[in-house]
N, C-alpha and C positions, 0 to 999 in steps of 0.2 A: 246836121249840126248837133254839137254836143254841149251840154252845160254841166258844170260841176257845182254841187251844193254842199255846204257844211251845215249839218243839223246840230244845234246846240241844245242839249238837255241840261239846263242849268238849275241850280238851287235858287229858291226865292228867299231873299233876306227881308226882314222887317224894315231895315233902313233903305229907303228908295235909292239913294245915291250909291250904296254899296253894290247894288245890282248893276248899275251903269259901270262902275269901276271893274266889276267882275268881267263884263263884256269887253271893256277896253283892254284888260290884261290878256284875255284869250286872243283877241285880235293882234295885239302887239307882240305876243310871244311866238307867232307864226303857226299856231295849231290849225289855222284855217287856210294856210297858204295854198294858192292855186284855185281857191273856190271863187266862182263867179257870183254865187248867191250864198248868203248866210241867213239862217232862219232861227227865230227865238220863240219861246213858248207863250201860251196865253197868260196874261197877267204876270209877265216875267219880272216885274219890279213891284208887285203888290201882293201880299198874302191874300189868298182867295177866300175872302169872307165878305159878306154883303155890307157889313158895317165899315169895312175899309175902303170901299170904292169911292164914296164922296170925300174921304179924308186924303186919299192919294191922287185924286183927280187933278188934271191940269188941262188948260185949253190947248187946242192945236197951236203949235209954235212955242209952247212952254219950255222950261229948262230941259226936261227929258227929251222932248222932240228935238231940240237944238243939239243936244249931245249925240243923239243917234244919227242925225243928219251929218254932223261933223265926222263921226266914225265911218260912215259910208263913204264920204268923200276922201278921207285920209287913206283908207285902205282900198279905194277904187273898186267897191263891191256893190252889188244889189243887196240891200239889207231889209229882210222881212222882219220887222221889229216886234214880233209877237203881238201882244195887245196890252193896253193899259187903260185905266179909267180916264175918260175925257169929259171935261165940262163943255156942254153945249148951251145954246140959248134957252131961256125959260120958255115954257109952253105959254101959248096965248092966254092971257088972263091970270097968269101965275107969276110969282116973284122969284122963286127958287130956280136955280139953274138945273137943267137936266144933266144926268151923268150917263155916259155910254161906255160900253166895252168896245174899244176901238183899236183896230189894227192899222198900222202905217207901213208903207213900203217906200224906201228911198233908192234912187238910182246911184250909179257910180260917181256922180257929181254931187251927191247929197241932196238932190231935189226930190220932193215928195211926188211920187208917181201913182201911188195907190193909197186909198183910205176906205176902210170898211167898218161900219158900226154893226155890231152883232144884232141880227134881226130877230132871231128866235131866242127868247130868254129862257134860261135853264130853271124851270120851276117844276120840281119833281118830288115825289114822296113814295119811295119804294119800301114796302113793309119789310122790316128787318134789315134794311139797307140804308141808302143815302136819302136824306131830306135836305132840299136846298131851294131857295127862292131868290133868284137874281132880281126879280121884279120889285122886291122890297126897296131897292135903292137904284136900280138901273132902268133906263128907258130903251126901247128897241129902235134899231135903225130901220131903214126902209128901202135898201138898194141891193141889187145883185151887182157884184164888183168884179171888173176885169181891168187890166192895164197892159200897156205895150212895153216890150223889152226888145233888145237886139236878137233874142232867141225866139220871139213870137209873143203871142198874147198869153197872159197868166191870169188865173182866177184867184180870188181871195175871199175867204169867209172865216168865221170864228166858231170852233168847237160844235156846239149844239146845232148851228146852222147846217152842218154837214149831215146831220141825221135825216134831213129832208131831201129826198132825191131830186126834187124840182130845182133845188139850189145848184147842184152840180150840173144838171142837164142844161139849165139856162146859161151857165158859164161856158159849157161846151158848145152850145148853139151860137154863143158870141165869139167863138173861135179859140177858146182857151185850150192850151196843150199841157199845161201844168196847173194844178190847183194847190194853193198853200193854205194850210189849216192850223193855225196856232190853237192848241186844245189842251184841256186838263180833265180827262176822264178820271173817275174816282175808283175806289176799290170795289164798288158794286158793279158799275157799268163797264169798267175797263176789261176785266177778265172775260166778260160775256160778249162784248160788242166791238171793242177797239179794232182788232185786226180784221174781223169780219166786215165792219163798216167800210174801212178804207179799201179793202179789196173789192167790195161791192161797187163802191163809187168809181173806182178806177176802171172797172170793167164796163159799167153802164155808160160812163162818159167818154171812155177810151182816151183817158188822160193819164199822165203821171200825177201822183198825189203825194204830198208830204204832210204828215201830222207831227207837229213839234210840241212836246209836252214838258212841263217842269219835272225835275227830278223828284223822287219821293222823299218826303219829310214826315216821318211817323209822329213827330211831335206837333205838327200843325193840326188845326181843327178840320181842314179839308185835305185829305191825303191823296196825292196824285198817283195814278197808275203808272205814269212814266211810259216806257216802251215807245218812244218816238219812232216813226215808221216812214218808209218810202216804198211805194208800190208802182209798178209799171202798168201800161194800158192792157196787158194780158191778165193782170191780176197777180203777177208774181211779186212777192215781197223781196225787194232789193236790199233792204236793210231794216233791222228792228233792234232797238236797244233794250236793255233791261231797265230796272227801276232807278239805277244810280246816275250820278252826274256823268256826262260824257259828251264826246263829239264824234259824229260819224260823217265821213265824206262819201258822197254818192254821185255817180255820173248818170246823166239822162241823155239818151240818144233820140233826138226828135225824128231822124230818118226812120228809126224803128217804129215810132208812133205812127208815122204815115203808112208804113207797111201793114201794121195791124188794122188801121182804118180802111185800107184798100182791100185786104183779104177777107175781112169780116166787117162789111160796111153797115154797121148798125145805125149810124147816124143818118145815112142815106136811105135806109129801108123803113124809116118811120112812116106810118100811114097818116100823113097829115090831112088826108081827106076824111079820116075817121076821128082823129084827135089832134089837138094842138096845144102846146104849152107856150104861154106868153106872159109878159108883165101886165099887171093891172094898170 
């Protein structure tokens, strides 16, 4: 069985609705024609700044959610809608609502079939490089996320989550054959780790993986590395973009994935008598 995906490396505009219109125009003009799945970047409709997350946040089912659902249904596609700030319920004993970095996935009928709240918050301080603290305004999620499609099970996480090999391994153990990662590496971490990480995780989990990033905007406070990528279970880079806006169509052959898993049965050879990975 084969799936065709369209990876959209889009520019992020300060006007939230302009990002939705941009997606609508891309889908309407036929640039993703033939794709079963369309993928969007992390924070695709919100400039990546901690102060913006509460300002741009919407509850599940809000205006952006509804627009994305309608586009998935109109174009009869699976839509991995990047991520966006989501308002959740207030913590016990508190009055303010929590804000999450949340990824949604819609099926061909516009129904939400996947939702993942970023579990590992990006709090780093690299000497001479990037300093960022998502935890200043975001709360962490607490789930490993997979969902079913006509092509099989798919895993979903957000950017920094994929740094942690346990995340991909748990999704593979749950049956995922493809892992979707809306992500926004920066000019410090991107050149060093972007391709390396995606190839590592694809080989370890024996899954196809897609990393979808925003296009680079040198005038923004947080500059995206770009380089949206797709990797196969053998670690071969099927496609990688540069830093500019663009669309890349990629085909995934799940019969090939099964061949890799049969010939190099890493997942079967785990010594679960010596070690085991499971949810808490």
